[in-house]
N, CA, C and O atoms as a GROMACS GRO file, in nm:
protein
  244
    1MET      N    1   1.314  -3.702  -0.188
    1MET     CA    2   1.446  -3.760  -0.168
    1MET      C    3   1.432  -3.894  -0.096
    1MET      O    4   1.355  -3.906  -0.001
    2ASN      N    5   1.503  -3.991  -0.142
    2ASN     CA    6   1.495  -4.124  -0.083
    2ASN      C    7   1.587  -4.132   0.039
    2ASN      O    8   1.710  -4.126   0.027
    3ILE      N    9   1.526  -4.146   0.156
    3ILE     CA   10   1.605  -4.150   0.280
    3ILE      C   11   1.612  -4.294   0.330
    3ILE      O   12   1.512  -4.366   0.333
    4CYS      N   13   1.730  -4.331   0.368
    4CYS     CA   14   1.750  -4.466   0.418
    4CYS      C   15   1.793  -4.457   0.564
    4CYS      O   16   1.912  -4.453   0.595
    5TRP      N   17   1.695  -4.453   0.656
    5TRP     CA   18   1.726  -4.432   0.797
    5TRP      C   19   1.784  -4.555   0.865
    5TRP      O   20   1.841  -4.546   0.974
    6ASP      N   21   1.771  -4.669   0.800
    6ASP     CA   22   1.827  -4.790   0.862
    6ASP      C   23   1.978  -4.799   0.838
    6ASP      O   24   2.046  -4.884   0.897
    7ASN      N   25   2.031  -4.714   0.753
    7ASN     CA   26   2.175  -4.712   0.726
    7ASN      C   27   2.242  -4.609   0.818
    7ASN      O   28   2.225  -4.489   0.796
    8PRO      N   29   2.316  -4.653   0.919
    8PRO     CA   30   2.376  -4.560   1.016
    8PRO      C   31   2.475  -4.460   0.955
    8PRO      O   32   2.484  -4.346   1.001
    9SER      N   33   2.549  -4.503   0.852
    9SER     CA   34   2.645  -4.410   0.792
    9SER      C   35   2.570  -4.295   0.722
    9SER      O   36   2.617  -4.181   0.720
   10TRP      N   37   2.455  -4.326   0.666
   10TRP     CA   38   2.372  -4.224   0.599
   10TRP      C   39   2.323  -4.122   0.703
   10TRP      O   40   2.327  -4.001   0.680
   11VAL      N   41   2.278  -4.174   0.815
   11VAL     CA   42   2.227  -4.088   0.922
   11VAL      C   43   2.339  -3.998   0.973
   11VAL      O   44   2.318  -3.879   0.996
   12LYS      N   45   2.456  -4.054   0.991
   12LYS     CA   46   2.571  -3.976   1.038
   12LYS      C   47   2.604  -3.865   0.937
   12LYS      O   48   2.628  -3.750   0.974
   13TRP      N   49   2.606  -3.902   0.810
   13TRP     CA   50   2.636  -3.804   0.704
   13TRP      C   51   2.532  -3.693   0.703
   13TRP      O   52   2.565  -3.575   0.689
   14GLN      N   53   2.405  -3.733   0.718
   14GLN     CA   54   2.295  -3.635   0.718
   14GLN      C   55   2.312  -3.536   0.834
   14GLN      O   56   2.294  -3.416   0.815
   15ASN      N   57   2.346  -3.586   0.951
   15ASN     CA   58   2.366  -3.501   1.068
   15ASN      C   59   2.486  -3.408   1.051
   15ASN      O   60   2.482  -3.292   1.093
   16ASP      N   61   2.590  -3.458   0.990
   16ASP     CA   62   2.709  -3.376   0.964
   16ASP      C   63   2.675  -3.260   0.871
   16ASP      O   64   2.723  -3.148   0.889
   17GLN      N   65   2.591  -3.289   0.770
   17GLN     CA   66   2.552  -3.185   0.675
   17GLN      C   67   2.477  -3.073   0.746
   17GLN      O   68   2.496  -2.955   0.715
   18LYS      N   69   2.393  -3.109   0.840
   18LYS     CA   70   2.315  -3.011   0.915
   18LYS      C   71   2.406  -2.923   1.001
   18LYS      O   72   2.382  -2.803   1.016
   19LYS      N   73   2.510  -2.984   1.057
   19LYS     CA   74   2.601  -2.911   1.146
   19LYS      C   75   2.691  -2.814   1.070
   19LYS      O   76   2.731  -2.710   1.124
   20LYS      N   77   2.723  -2.848   0.944
   20LYS     CA   78   2.813  -2.763   0.866
   20LYS      C   79   2.751  -2.626   0.845
   20LYS      O   80   2.632  -2.614   0.814
   21LYS      N   81   2.832  -2.524   0.861
   21LYS     CA   82   2.783  -2.388   0.837
   21LYS      C   83   2.821  -2.346   0.696
   21LYS      O   84   2.927  -2.382   0.646
   22LYS      N   85   2.732  -2.270   0.634
   22LYS     CA   86   2.763  -2.219   0.500
   22LYS      C   87   2.863  -2.106   0.513
   22LYS      O   88   2.854  -2.023   0.604
   23LYS      N   89   2.959  -2.103   0.421
   23LYS     CA   90   3.058  -1.996   0.422
   23LYS      C   91   2.996  -1.869   0.367
   23LYS      O   92   2.924  -1.871   0.267
   24LYS      N   93   3.024  -1.759   0.432
   24LYS     CA   94   2.976  -1.630   0.385
   24LYS      C   95   3.071  -1.576   0.279
   24LYS      O   96   3.193  -1.585   0.294
   25LYS      N   97   3.014  -1.519   0.174
   25LYS     CA   98   3.099  -1.458   0.072
   25LYS      C   99   3.142  -1.321   0.121
   25LYS      O  100   3.063  -1.245   0.177
   26LYS      N  101   3.269  -1.290   0.098
   26LYS     CA  102   3.319  -1.158   0.136
   26LYS      C  103   3.275  -1.056   0.033
   26LYS      O  104   3.285  -1.079  -0.087
   27LYS      N  105   3.227  -0.944   0.081
   27LYS     CA  106   3.186  -0.837  -0.009
   27LYS      C  107   3.309  -0.757  -0.050
   27LYS      O  108   3.394  -0.725   0.033
   28LYS      N  109   3.318  -0.726  -0.180
   28LYS     CA  110   3.429  -0.645  -0.227
   28LYS      C  111   3.400  -0.499  -0.195
   28LYS      O  112   3.289  -0.450  -0.215
   29LYS      N  113   3.501  -0.432  -0.145
   29LYS     CA  114   3.485  -0.289  -0.117
   29LYS      C  115   3.498  -0.211  -0.247
   29LYS      O  116   3.590  -0.234  -0.327
   30LYS      N  117   3.406  -0.120  -0.267
   30LYS     CA  118   3.413  -0.037  -0.387
   30LYS      C  119   3.512   0.076  -0.365
   30LYS      O  120   3.514   0.138  -0.259
   31LYS      N  121   3.592   0.101  -0.466
   31LYS     CA  122   3.686   0.211  -0.456
   31LYS      C  123   3.612   0.341  -0.480
   31LYS      O  124   3.531   0.352  -0.572
   32LYS      N  125   3.641   0.439  -0.397
   32LYS     CA  126   3.579   0.569  -0.415
   32LYS      C  127   3.652   0.641  -0.527
   32LYS      O  128   3.775   0.650  -0.528
   33LYS      N  129   3.574   0.692  -0.622
   33LYS     CA  130   3.636   0.766  -0.731
   33LYS      C  131   3.672   0.905  -0.684
   33LYS      O  132   3.591   0.973  -0.620
   34ARG      N  133   3.793   0.946  -0.715
   34ARG     CA  134   3.837   1.079  -0.674
   34ARG      C  135   3.782   1.182  -0.771
   34ARG      O  136   3.792   1.167  -0.893
   35ARG      N  137   3.726   1.286  -0.715
   35ARG     CA  138   3.670   1.392  -0.798
   35ARG      C  139   3.782   1.482  -0.849
   35ARG      O  140   3.872   1.520  -0.774
   36LYS      N  141   3.775   1.514  -0.976
   36LYS     CA  142   3.876   1.600  -1.034
   36LYS      C  143   3.861   1.740  -0.977
   36LYS      O  144   3.752   1.784  -0.942
   37GLU      N  145   3.972   1.807  -0.968
   37GLU     CA  146   3.974   1.943  -0.911
   37GLU      C  147   3.885   2.035  -0.996
   37GLU      O  148   3.895   2.039  -1.119
   38GLY      N  149   3.798   2.109  -0.927
   38GLY     CA  150   3.713   2.206  -0.997
   38GLY      C  151   3.586   2.145  -1.054
   38GLY      O  152   3.508   2.215  -1.119
   39LYS      N  153   3.564   2.015  -1.032
   39LYS     CA  154   3.444   1.952  -1.083
   39LYS      C  155   3.337   1.951  -0.974
   39LYS      O  156   3.367   1.927  -0.857
   40LYS      N  157   3.212   1.975  -1.013
   40LYS     CA  158   3.104   1.979  -0.915
   40LYS      C  159   3.064   1.839  -0.872
   40LYS      O  160   3.081   1.742  -0.946
   41THR      N  161   3.012   1.830  -0.749
   41THR     CA  162   2.955   1.703  -0.706
   41THR      C  163   2.818   1.693  -0.771
   41THR      O  164   2.766   1.792  -0.822
   42MET      N  165   2.759   1.574  -0.770
   42MET     CA  166   2.628   1.556  -0.833
   42MET      C  167   2.524   1.643  -0.764
   42MET      O  168   2.436   1.699  -0.830
   43ARG      N  169   2.534   1.655  -0.630
   43ARG     CA  170   2.436   1.735  -0.557
   43ARG      C  171   2.442   1.881  -0.603
   43ARG      O  172   2.339   1.944  -0.628
   44GLU      N  173   2.564   1.933  -0.613
   44GLU     CA  174   2.580   2.073  -0.659
   44GLU      C  175   2.528   2.088  -0.801
   44GLU      O  176   2.466   2.189  -0.835
   45HIS      N  177   2.554   1.989  -0.883
   45HIS     CA  178   2.513   1.991  -1.022
   45HIS      C  179   2.361   2.002  -1.033
   45HIS      O  180   2.308   2.083  -1.109
   46TYR      N  181   2.291   1.918  -0.956
   46TYR     CA  182   2.145   1.918  -0.963
   46TYR      C  183   2.086   2.043  -0.901
   46TYR      O  184   1.984   2.094  -0.947
   47LYS      N  185   2.151   2.093  -0.795
   47LYS     CA  186   2.104   2.215  -0.730
   47LYS      C  187   2.109   2.330  -0.831
   47LYS      O  188   2.018   2.413  -0.840
   48TYR      N  189   2.219   2.334  -0.907
   48TYR     CA  190   2.236   2.437  -1.009
   48TYR      C  191   2.131   2.421  -1.118
   48TYR      O  192   2.072   2.518  -1.165
   49GLN      N  193   2.109   2.295  -1.158
   49GLN     CA  194   2.010   2.268  -1.263
   49GLN      C  195   1.872   2.315  -1.220
   49GLN      O  196   1.800   2.378  -1.298
   50LEU      N  197   1.834   2.285  -1.096
   50LEU     CA  198   1.703   2.324  -1.045
   50LEU      C  199   1.689   2.476  -1.044
   50LEU      O  200   1.587   2.530  -1.086
   51ARG      N  201   1.794   2.544  -0.996
   51ARG     CA  202   1.789   2.690  -0.987
   51ARG      C  203   1.777   2.748  -1.128
   51ARG      O  204   1.700   2.842  -1.152
   52ASN      N  205   1.854   2.692  -1.220
   52ASN     CA  206   1.852   2.736  -1.358
   52ASN      C  207   1.713   2.718  -1.418
   52ASN      O  208   1.661   2.804  -1.489
   53CYS      N  209   1.653   2.604  -1.386
   53CYS     CA  210   1.521   2.570  -1.439
   53CYS      C  211   1.418   2.671  -1.386
   53CYS      O  212   1.333   2.719  -1.460
   54LYS      N  213   1.427   2.702  -1.256
   54LYS     CA  214   1.332   2.796  -1.195
   54LYS      C  215   1.346   2.934  -1.257
   54LYS      O  216   1.247   3.002  -1.285
   55LEU      N  217   1.472   2.976  -1.278
   55LEU     CA  218   1.496   3.109  -1.332
   55LEU      C  219   1.450   3.121  -1.477
   55LEU      O  220   1.382   3.216  -1.515
   56VAL      N  221   1.487   3.021  -1.557
   56VAL     CA  222   1.464   3.033  -1.701
   56VAL      C  223   1.319   3.000  -1.739
   56VAL      O  224   1.253   3.077  -1.809
   57GLN      N  225   1.271   2.882  -1.692
   57GLN     CA  226   1.141   2.837  -1.741
   57GLN      C  227   1.026   2.859  -1.644
   57GLN      O  228   0.910   2.837  -1.678
   58ASN      N  229   1.058   2.903  -1.522
   58ASN     CA  230   0.957   2.917  -1.416
   58ASN      C  231   0.875   2.789  -1.398
   58ASN      O  232   0.753   2.794  -1.386
   59CYS      N  233   0.945   2.674  -1.395
   59CYS     CA  234   0.872   2.549  -1.378
   59CYS      C  235   0.840   2.529  -1.231
   59CYS      O  236   0.908   2.584  -1.144
   60LYS      N  237   0.737   2.449  -1.202
   60LYS     CA  238   0.686   2.435  -1.064
   60LYS      C  239   0.756   2.321  -0.991
   60LYS      O  240   0.693   2.222  -0.957
   61LYS      N  241   0.887   2.336  -0.968
   61LYS     CA  242   0.958   2.233  -0.892
   61LYS      C  243   0.986   2.284  -0.753
   61LYS      O  244   1.045   2.212  -0.672
   0.00000   0.00000   0.00000
């Protein structure tokens, strides 16, 4: 970058740029999906799958 330090307005501008703070982006909040009545949570679903797997196939999990 070509810097011209003998130009006072350039130096002032450069210093102002350094002082400026970057704006932080706001994070969007994710909406929680409501579980339908009588539907299993993922944890329950996998727990059931594992138990089913052990009972039926005798796999080593």
